[in-house]
C-alpha positions as a Markdown table, in Angstrom:
| # | Residue | x | y | z |
|---|---|---|---|---|
| 1 | Met | 0.0 | 0.0 | 0.0 |
| 2 | Thr | 1.2 | 3.5 | -0.8 |
| 3 | Val | 0.0 | 6.7 | 0.6 |
| 4 | Lys | -0.2 | 9.8 | -1.5 |
| 5 | Gln | -0.8 | 13.3 | -0.2 |
| 6 | Thr | -3.5 | 15.1 | -2.1 |
| 7 | Leu | -5.5 | 18.4 | -2.0 |
| 8 | Lys | -6.5 | 19.6 | 1.4 |
| 9 | Gly | -3.9 | 17.3 | 3.1 |
| 10 | Ile | -6.1 | 14.2 | 2.9 |
| 11 | Ala | -3.9 | 11.1 | 2.7 |
| 12 | Val | -5.1 | 8.7 | 0.0 |
| 13 | Ala | -4.2 | 5.0 | 0.5 |
| 14 | Ile | -4.0 | 3.2 | -2.8 |
| 15 | Leu | -4.1 | -0.6 | -2.5 |
| 16 | Glu | -1.4 | -2.2 | -4.6 |
| 17 | Asn | -0.7 | -5.8 | -5.6 |
| 18 | Leu | -4.3 | -6.8 | -5.8 |
| 19 | Pro | -5.1 | -9.7 | -8.1 |
| 20 | Ala | -5.1 | -8.7 | -11.7 |
| 21 | Thr | -8.6 | -8.2 | -13.2 |
| 22 | Asn | -9.8 | -7.6 | -16.7 |
| 23 | Gln | -11.0 | -4.2 | -15.6 |
| 24 | Pro | -10.0 | -1.1 | -17.6 |
| 25 | Asp | -7.6 | 1.5 | -16.2 |
| 26 | Thr | -9.6 | 3.2 | -13.4 |
| 27 | Ser | -7.1 | 5.9 | -12.4 |
| 28 | Ala | -9.1 | 8.7 | -14.1 |
| 29 | Ala | -12.2 | 7.6 | -12.2 |
| 30 | Arg | -10.3 | 7.3 | -9.0 |
| 31 | Asp | -8.8 | 10.8 | -9.3 |
| 32 | Arg | -12.2 | 12.3 | -10.2 |
| 33 | Asn | -13.9 | 10.6 | -7.3 |
| 34 | Val | -11.2 | 11.5 | -4.8 |
| 35 | Lys | -11.7 | 15.2 | -5.8 |
| 36 | Thr | -15.5 | 14.9 | -5.3 |
| 37 | Val | -15.0 | 13.5 | -1.8 |
| 38 | Gln | -12.4 | 16.2 | -1.0 |
| 39 | Arg | -14.9 | 18.8 | -2.1 |
| 40 | Phe | -17.6 | 17.2 | 0.1 |
| 41 | Phe | -15.5 | 18.2 | 3.1 |
| 42 | Glu | -14.4 | 21.5 | 1.6 |
| 43 | Tyr | -18.0 | 22.7 | 0.9 |
| 44 | Phe | -19.6 | 21.1 | 4.0 |
| 45 | Gln | -21.4 | 23.9 | 6.0 |
| 46 | Arg | -19.8 | 26.5 | 3.8 |
| 47 | Asp | -21.4 | 26.3 | 0.3 |
| 48 | Arg | -24.8 | 24.7 | 0.1 |
| 49 | Glu | -25.1 | 25.1 | -3.7 |
| 50 | Arg | -21.7 | 23.6 | -4.5 |
| 51 | Phe | -22.2 | 20.9 | -1.9 |
| 52 | Phe | -25.6 | 19.8 | -3.4 |
| 53 | Ala | -24.0 | 19.8 | -6.9 |
| 54 | Leu | -21.7 | 16.9 | -5.8 |
| 55 | Trp | -24.6 | 14.6 | -5.5 |
| 56 | Ala | -26.3 | 12.5 | -8.2 |
| 57 | Pro | -30.1 | 12.7 | -8.6 |
| 58 | Asn | -32.0 | 10.8 | -5.9 |
| 59 | Pro | -29.0 | 10.0 | -3.6 |
| 60 | Thr | -29.2 | 8.0 | -0.4 |
| 61 | Val | -27.9 | 9.0 | 3.0 |
| 62 | Glu | -27.6 | 6.3 | 5.7 |
| 63 | Leu | -26.7 | 6.5 | 9.3 |
| 64 | Pro | -26.8 | 2.9 | 10.5 |
| 65 | Phe | -26.2 | 3.8 | 14.2 |
| 66 | Ala | -28.4 | 6.9 | 14.3 |
| 67 | Pro | -29.6 | 7.9 | 17.7 |
| 68 | Pro | -33.3 | 8.0 | 18.6 |
| 69 | Gly | -35.0 | 10.8 | 16.8 |
| 70 | Leu | -32.8 | 10.7 | 13.8 |
| 71 | Ala | -33.8 | 8.6 | 10.8 |
| 72 | Lys | -31.4 | 5.9 | 9.6 |
| 73 | Arg | -32.0 | 6.5 | 5.9 |
| 74 | Tyr | -32.8 | 9.5 | 3.8 |
| 75 | Ala | -33.8 | 8.6 | 0.2 |
| 76 | Thr | -36.2 | 11.1 | -1.3 |
| 77 | Ala | -35.3 | 14.6 | -2.4 |
| 78 | Ser | -37.3 | 16.1 | 0.4 |
| 79 | Glu | -35.7 | 13.8 | 3.0 |
| 80 | Phe | -32.2 | 14.5 | 1.6 |
| 81 | Ala | -32.7 | 18.3 | 1.8 |
| 82 | Ala | -34.3 | 18.0 | 5.3 |
| 83 | Phe | -31.2 | 16.2 | 6.5 |
| 84 | Trp | -28.6 | 18.6 | 5.1 |
| 85 | Asp | -30.4 | 21.9 | 5.2 |
| 86 | Pro | -30.0 | 22.6 | 9.0 |
| 87 | Ile | -26.2 | 22.3 | 8.6 |
| 88 | Phe | -26.3 | 25.1 | 6.0 |
| 89 | Leu | -29.2 | 27.2 | 7.1 |
| 90 | Ser | -29.3 | 27.3 | 10.8 |
| 91 | Phe | -25.9 | 26.0 | 12.2 |
| 92 | Lys | -23.5 | 28.9 | 12.7 |
| 93 | Gly | -19.9 | 28.7 | 13.7 |
| 94 | Lys | -17.1 | 26.2 | 13.2 |
| 95 | Phe | -17.5 | 22.7 | 11.9 |
| 96 | Asp | -14.0 | 21.6 | 10.8 |
| 97 | Trp | -13.2 | 18.2 | 9.4 |
| 98 | Ile | -9.8 | 16.8 | 10.3 |
| 99 | Pro | -8.8 | 14.1 | 7.7 |
| 100 | Met | -7.2 | 11.0 | 9.1 |
| 101 | Glu | -7.3 | 8.7 | 6.1 |
| 102 | Met | -9.0 | 8.2 | 2.7 |
| 103 | Ile | -9.0 | 4.6 | 1.3 |
| 104 | Val | -9.6 | 3.9 | -2.3 |
| 105 | Gly | -9.6 | 0.2 | -3.2 |
| 106 | Glu | -9.9 | -1.7 | -6.5 |
| 107 | Asn | -13.3 | -0.2 | -7.1 |
| 108 | Pro | -12.7 | 3.5 | -7.6 |
| 109 | Asp | -16.4 | 4.2 | -7.1 |
| 110 | Lys | -16.2 | 3.3 | -3.4 |
| 111 | Ile | -14.2 | 5.5 | -1.1 |
| 112 | Val | -13.9 | 5.2 | 2.7 |
| 113 | Thr | -12.8 | 8.1 | 4.9 |
| 114 | Val | -11.8 | 8.2 | 8.5 |
| 115 | Met | -12.3 | 11.7 | 9.9 |
| 116 | Lys | -12.4 | 13.7 | 13.1 |
| 117 | Ser | -14.4 | 16.8 | 13.6 |
| 118 | Asp | -13.9 | 20.0 | 15.7 |
| 119 | Ile | -17.3 | 21.5 | 16.2 |
| 120 | Asp | -18.2 | 24.8 | 18.0 |
| 121 | Leu | -21.6 | 25.8 | 16.6 |
| 122 | Gln | -24.6 | 27.8 | 17.6 |
| 123 | Thr | -27.7 | 25.7 | 16.7 |
| 124 | Pro | -31.5 | 26.5 | 17.1 |
| 125 | Ser | -31.4 | 24.5 | 20.3 |
| 126 | Gly | -28.3 | 26.1 | 21.7 |
| 127 | Pro | -24.5 | 25.8 | 21.6 |
| 128 | Leu | -22.9 | 22.6 | 20.4 |
| 129 | Lys | -19.2 | 21.8 | 21.1 |
| 130 | His | -17.8 | 18.4 | 20.1 |
| 131 | Gln | -14.8 | 16.7 | 18.8 |
| 132 | Gly | -16.0 | 13.6 | 17.0 |
| 133 | Asp | -14.9 | 10.5 | 15.1 |
| 134 | Tyr | -16.4 | 9.4 | 11.9 |
| 135 | Ile | -16.1 | 6.7 | 9.3 |
| 136 | Gln | -17.8 | 7.5 | 6.0 |
| 137 | Val | -18.4 | 5.4 | 2.9 |
| 138 | Phe | -19.0 | 7.1 | -0.3 |
| 139 | Thr | -20.4 | 5.4 | -3.4 |
| 140 | Leu | -20.0 | 7.4 | -6.6 |
| 141 | Thr | -21.0 | 7.2 | -10.2 |
| 142 | Glu | -19.4 | 9.5 | -12.8 |
| 143 | Gly | -18.0 | 11.6 | -10.1 |
| 144 | Lys | -21.3 | 12.2 | -8.3 |
| 145 | Ile | -22.2 | 10.8 | -4.8 |
| 146 | Val | -25.0 | 8.3 | -5.1 |
| 147 | Arg | -24.8 | 6.9 | -1.6 |
| 148 | Phe | -23.3 | 8.2 | 1.6 |
| 149 | Val | -23.1 | 6.1 | 4.8 |
| 150 | Glu | -21.8 | 7.7 | 8.0 |
| 151 | Tyr | -20.8 | 5.9 | 11.1 |
| 152 | Val | -21.1 | 8.6 | 13.7 |
| 153 | Asp | -20.6 | 8.8 | 17.4 |
| 154 | Ser | -24.2 | 8.1 | 18.3 |
| 155 | Trp | -23.7 | 8.3 | 22.0 |
| 156 | Phe | -22.9 | 12.0 | 21.6 |
| 157 | Met | -25.7 | 12.6 | 19.1 |
| 158 | Arg | -28.4 | 11.1 | 21.3 |
| 159 | Gly | -30.9 | 13.7 | 22.2 |
| 160 | Phe | -29.5 | 16.3 | 19.8 |
| 161 | Ser | -32.9 | 17.8 | 18.8 |
| 162 | Asp | -31.9 | 19.8 | 15.7 |
| 163 | Phe | -32.0 | 16.6 | 13.6 |
| 164 | Glu | -35.1 | 15.0 | 15.1 |
| 165 | Glu | -37.7 | 13.5 | 12.7 |
């Protein structure tokens, strides 16, 4: 495995010496998808229009370990907007992502990130300070996010009412 530094300091691990396949060269798709994921973190809470442009039509957002009051799956356009809009429209302050690792395997349309966050926000229900740990799995097609799965610190998120259904 080699690690390559990329934009925004996110380390990308490229798995090498995998069994040979009859697949075409996927380096262009890998590079395009890595840029999309990097932009996800760059635009998050900062640029709603550009953030939403990263997504394919009808994407899915999943939170397998969502705390009570937060849905585990968002699949319709209205659910998708309802999930992301509070972050852009009513959360004010700092939400910084700290990249730990980005893993791109044989399939360039699947990227895993390991991130930390440094949050100091004012939300409709009051101040929110947190330093979190996340694992995110991005599935992309043609450089657009079609599925996003986030494994979040659900113990911290429990009772956080700004995301309640």
